[in-house]
C-alpha positions as CSV (number, residue, x, y, z in Angstrom):
1,G,8.7,22.8,-4.4
2,T,5.2,23.3,-3.3
3,T,2.8,21.8,-1.0
4,G,-0.5,20.3,-1.0
5,S,-3.1,18.9,1.5
6,A,-6.4,17.5,2.1
7,T,-8.1,16.4,4.7
8,V,-11.4,14.3,4.6
9,D,-13.1,14.5,8.0
10,G,-16.7,12.7,8.8
11,A,-19.2,9.9,8.1
12,G,-20.7,11.6,4.8
13,S,-17.9,13.6,3.8
14,T,-16.6,12.6,0.5
15,W,-13.8,13.5,-2.0
16,T,-14.9,11.7,-5.6
17,N,-12.4,11.8,-8.9
18,S,-13.3,10.1,-11.8
19,G,-9.7,10.4,-12.8
20,D,-7.2,9.7,-11.6
21,L,-5.8,11.0,-7.8
22,K,-1.6,12.0,-7.4
23,V,-0.9,12.8,-4.0
24,G,2.6,14.5,-4.2
25,N,2.9,15.0,-8.0
26,S,6.2,17.0,-8.3
27,G,6.1,18.7,-4.6
28,A,5.0,17.6,-1.6
29,G,1.5,16.2,-0.6
30,T,-0.4,14.9,1.8
31,L,-4.1,13.1,2.0
32,T,-6.1,12.4,5.5
33,I,-9.2,10.2,5.4
34,R,-10.4,9.7,8.8
35,N,-13.7,9.5,11.2
36,G,-15.4,7.7,8.1
37,G,-14.8,10.1,5.4
38,A,-14.2,8.6,2.0
39,V,-12.0,9.0,-1.3
40,S,-12.6,7.4,-4.6
41,N,-10.6,8.0,-7.8
42,A,-9.4,5.7,-10.9
43,V,-5.1,5.7,-10.4
44,G,-4.1,6.5,-6.9
45,F,-0.3,7.5,-7.3
46,L,1.5,8.6,-3.6
47,G,5.3,10.2,-4.9
48,S,4.2,10.1,-8.6
49,L,7.5,12.3,-9.7
50,A,11.2,11.8,-8.7
51,G,11.7,14.1,-6.1
52,S,8.5,14.2,-4.8
53,T,6.7,13.0,-2.1
54,G,2.9,11.6,-1.2
55,T,1.8,10.6,2.1
56,A,-1.8,9.2,3.1
57,T,-3.7,8.1,5.9
58,V,-6.5,6.0,6.6
59,D,-7.7,6.5,10.1
60,G,-10.5,5.3,11.7
61,A,-13.6,2.6,11.4
62,G,-15.6,3.5,8.2
63,S,-12.9,5.6,6.7
64,A,-12.2,4.2,3.0
65,W,-9.8,4.7,-0.2
66,T,-11.2,3.0,-3.0
67,N,-8.8,3.2,-6.1
68,S,-11.2,1.5,-9.1
69,G,-7.4,1.7,-11.3
70,N,-4.3,0.3,-9.5
71,L,-2.9,2.1,-6.5
72,V,1.0,3.0,-6.7
73,V,2.8,3.9,-3.7
74,G,6.4,5.5,-5.0
75,N,5.9,6.0,-8.7
76,S,8.9,7.6,-8.6
77,G,9.3,9.8,-5.7
78,T,8.5,8.2,-2.1
79,G,5.0,7.7,-1.4
80,T,4.0,6.6,2.1
81,L,0.6,4.7,3.1
82,T,-0.9,4.3,6.9
83,I,-4.1,2.0,7.2
84,R,-5.0,2.3,10.3
85,N,-8.2,1.8,13.5
86,G,-10.2,0.0,10.9
87,G,-9.6,2.1,7.8
88,T,-9.6,0.5,4.6
89,V,-7.5,0.7,1.5
90,S,-8.7,-1.3,-2.4
91,N,-7.1,-1.1,-5.3
92,V,-6.7,-3.1,-8.6
93,I,-2.8,-3.6,-8.3
94,G,-1.1,-2.3,-5.6
95,D,3.0,-1.4,-6.4
96,L,5.3,0.0,-3.8
97,G,8.6,1.1,-4.8
98,N,7.5,1.0,-9.0
99,N,10.6,3.1,-10.7
100,A,14.4,2.7,-9.8
101,G,15.2,4.7,-7.1
102,S,11.4,5.0,-5.7
103,T,10.2,4.4,-2.4
104,G,7.5,2.9,-0.9
105,T,6.2,2.3,2.1
106,V,2.6,1.0,3.4
107,T,1.4,0.1,7.4
108,V,-1.5,-1.8,8.1
109,D,-1.9,-1.5,11.6
110,G,-4.6,-2.7,14.0
111,A,-7.8,-4.5,13.6
112,G,-9.8,-4.0,11.4
113,S,-7.7,-2.2,9.2
114,S,-7.4,-3.7,5.8
115,W,-5.8,-3.4,2.6
116,S,-7.5,-5.0,-0.6
117,S,-5.8,-5.7,-3.8
118,G,-5.8,-7.9,-7.0
119,A,-1.5,-8.7,-7.6
120,L,0.8,-7.1,-5.3
121,Y,4.2,-5.8,-5.7
122,V,6.6,-4.7,-2.9
123,G,9.7,-3.6,-4.9
124,D,8.9,-3.4,-8.3
125,S,11.8,-1.5,-9.7
126,G,12.5,0.6,-6.6
127,A,12.5,0.0,-2.8
128,G,9.2,-1.4,-0.9
129,T,8.1,-2.0,2.2
130,L,5.2,-3.5,3.9
131,T,4.2,-4.2,7.6
132,I,1.3,-5.5,9.2
133,R,0.7,-5.2,12.4
134,N,-1.5,-5.3,15.7
135,G,-4.4,-7.6,14.1
136,G,-3.8,-5.9,9.9
137,A,-5.2,-7.3,7.2
138,V,-4.0,-7.7,3.7
139,S,-5.7,-9.6,1.0
140,N,-4.6,-9.7,-2.9
141,A,-6.6,-11.9,-4.7
142,T,-3.3,-12.7,-7.3
143,I,0.4,-13.3,-7.0
144,G,2.0,-11.1,-4.0
145,H,5.6,-10.2,-5.4
146,L,8.9,-9.2,-3.0
147,G,11.8,-7.9,-5.6
148,F,10.2,-8.3,-8.6
149,N,12.7,-6.4,-11.0
150,A,16.7,-6.6,-11.3
151,G,18.0,-4.1,-9.4
152,S,14.4,-4.1,-6.8
153,T,14.2,-4.4,-3.1
154,G,10.9,-5.6,-0.9
155,T,10.2,-6.6,2.6
156,V,7.0,-7.4,4.4
157,T,6.6,-8.1,7.9
158,V,3.8,-9.8,9.6
159,D,3.3,-8.9,13.2
160,G,1.6,-9.9,16.1
161,A,-1.5,-11.9,16.7
162,G,-4.6,-11.5,14.3
163,S,-2.5,-9.8,11.5
164,S,-2.8,-11.7,8.4
165,W,-1.6,-11.7,4.3
166,T,-3.5,-13.7,2.2
167,N,-2.8,-14.2,-1.6
168,S,-3.3,-16.5,-3.9
169,G,0.6,-17.0,-4.9
170,L,3.5,-15.6,-3.4
171,V,7.2,-14.9,-4.8
172,V,10.0,-14.0,-2.2
173,G,12.7,-12.7,-4.7
174,F,11.6,-12.7,-7.9
175,R,14.3,-10.9,-10.3
176,G,15.2,-8.9,-7.5
177,T,16.2,-9.3,-3.6
178,G,12.8,-9.8,-1.1
179,T,12.4,-11.0,2.8
180,L,9.2,-12.2,4.2
181,T,9.4,-12.2,8.2
182,I,6.8,-13.3,10.3
183,Q,6.5,-13.5,14.1
184,N,4.8,-13.1,17.1
185,G,1.6,-14.9,15.8
186,G,1.6,-13.1,12.7
187,A,-0.2,-15.2,9.9
188,V,0.9,-15.5,5.7
189,S,-1.2,-18.4,3.5
190,N,-1.4,-18.8,0.0
191,V,-3.9,-20.4,-2.0
192,G,-0.5,-21.2,-4.7
193,N,2.5,-21.8,-4.7
194,G,5.5,-20.2,-2.6
195,F,8.9,-19.5,-4.5
196,L,11.8,-18.5,-2.6
197,G,14.3,-16.9,-5.1
């Protein structure tokens, strides 16, 4: 039943966590990074425990959220991440919808907006949705999985000229259900193999 919110606003404004950062641990949490603000931590969680909601917005050129570890959007709860207007997010492994019953949603919107990851799981054991639009860009250094474990669903849409997803390999439906849509000039490229089902 608790609510917590934090806003990091303006160039030079920073929030540094030597440990993890949980936005929505048992209650509802909101994190806003804008106008060049910066947040850094080890592992980032949005919607950590069942019943929680975590929402983060990274808005504007120079605005950055840096995770030296993983980023979990919807661990056991509901997580929502929006990267827009040139904001950037980086992490080691990205995980949307980590556990059964969880929901993770990420939107990367606009030219200059970017999300950089290692491996990327869209729907690990829960439900994950990734939308890249209006020139946004996502890159993951290793394989991307849509619908990783049984019972999971992973949906990715790459929409519009300049919108891109670059990875080293792509599995659409590993043990679960994966759906990939590329439309209106969007582009997906993988250095390694692509697998459907």
